[in-house]
N, C-alpha and C positions, 0 to 999 in steps of 0.2 A: 563445537556445538553439534550434538547428534540430531539426525533427521527426525527422530521421534520427539524432539522438543516441541514440535508443532501439534502433537497430540495434546489434548487438554487434560492429561493425567494430573498435572500439577495444579489444576484449577478446581476449587471446591464446587464451582458452578459456572456455567457459561452465561454471559449476557448477550443479548441479541441486538445488533445494530443494523439499520437499514441503510443501504448505499445505492444510490442511483448513478449510473454511468451514462454520460452523454457521449456518443461516438460521432464526433465531428469529422472523422477521417473516412468512415465508411468501411470498416474492417469486415472481413468475412465472419460468419457466425461461429465457426469452429475456433478461430483465434480468440474471439471475445469469450466464448464458453470456457475454453481452457484457462484463459487469464483469470476469469472469475473464480473458477474452481481452485486454482493455485493460490490466488490472493486470499480466498476464504480459508484455505489450509494454513497460510502464513498467519492470518489474523487470529486463528484458533490458538496460536502460541501466545496471544495477548488475552486469552480467556474469552474470546468473542465468537459467536456464531453470526454469520452474515445473511441477511435477507436482501438479495439483489433485487431491489424494487424498481419497477417502471413507473411508479406513481409519484406524483408531486408530493412534496412534504417529507421526503426521506430525510433521515438525520444528516447524512453526508451526501454531497453531490460532487462528482469528479468528472471532468471533461477530458476526453482524449482529443488532443489538438495535434495538428501537424508540427507546429513549432511555437515558441513563445511569441506573443504579440508585441512585447516591449523589449527594447534593446538592453535594459538594465539587468536582465536575467543572465547569469554567468554561463559561459559556453559549455561547462561540464554538467549543468543542471539538467536532470531528466524530467523534472516536474516542479510544481509549485503548490504550496498550500497556504491558505490564509486563515489560520486559527484565531487571529485577533482582529480580523476585519469583519464588520457586519455581524452576521450570525455565527461566524467562525466555522462554517461547514462546507466551504467551497475549496476545491483544488483542481489542478490540471496536470496532465502528463503529456510529454512532448514526444509523439510517436516517431517522428523522423530521427530524433536523437536516439531513442530506444532501439529503433531498427538498425541504425548505424552501429551502435555499440554491440548489439546481439550478433550482427553480421561479422564482426571482427573477433568475436570470442566464442566461448563454448556453450552458452545458454541459448535455448530456443527463444524465438521472439515472444511467444505467448508467456513463457516463464519469466523472462525479464520484464515484460509488461506487467505481469502479476506482482512482481517484487516492487516495481515503482508505484503501482496502485496501492499496495499495502503500505509502503513507505509514506506516501502522501496522506492516506487515511490515518496512519499513525500520528502524523503531525496534528491532524484535526482532532483525533481522539485524545491525545495527550495535551492538547491546547498549548502547543509550543512549536517554535521553529528550531529548537535545539536538536542536536544530533548526538549519537552515541559513538563510542570508540569501536564498537563491533556490532554485528547483527544487521538486520534490515534497516535500522535507523542510522546507519553510518552516513556521513556527509556525501561521499562520492563512491559510486559503484565502480571500482577498478577491476582489474583482471581477476584478483583473488575473490572478490565478492561475486562476480559474475560466474566464476567457476563454482563457487558454493551454491549459487542460485540454481545452476544446472544440475547439481546433485541434491537439491532440496534441503540445503543446510543453511539457508539465509532466512532467519526467522527473528522474531522479537526475543529479546534477552530477559533474564530474570530481573535485571534492573529496570527494563521497560515495564514489565508486569508490576513491579513494586511501585513505580511512578504512576502507572495507570490506576492502581488500586487506591491511590490517594485522590484521584480525579473523579468527580461525579459525572457520569455519562447521562445527560438529560434524556429522559424518555426511553432509556434502555430497559428491556425486560429481562428478567432472570429466568433461566431454565432449570 
């Protein structure tokens, strides 16, 4: 998959989605800023423009947590989305796990954080906990995926875009 896949050239138009991030970890502004920028770039490959909102009532809400709060989360999970629970708009990413994985491989921490944020947002936007065989929606970010992330090659696939095209995004605005 080419890095230019995240450009919205394949999109007839972009839809805008508002995402609010709750930073329970206390990350520095630069890390959060880079992660937002990169996650927005990845989400553009799903034909979306992101409004990183600080206001209540955002379409999606994702928390940056140190670790999962329940033992049932598998050890390799870097995040969690709940697309079928309540409003279906809540997710979390596990910073300690992301930091450990980034430290062992070639992607920077903000870039890997961005990929996990985009992945969990993808679950919420696609209204499913299903995973893909490739791209940012793959089940586990292994060495290959993290290397791809570091080269800006881990994005949503054409199959993800096709699935997303069938899903109505409540409240999304078209550009």
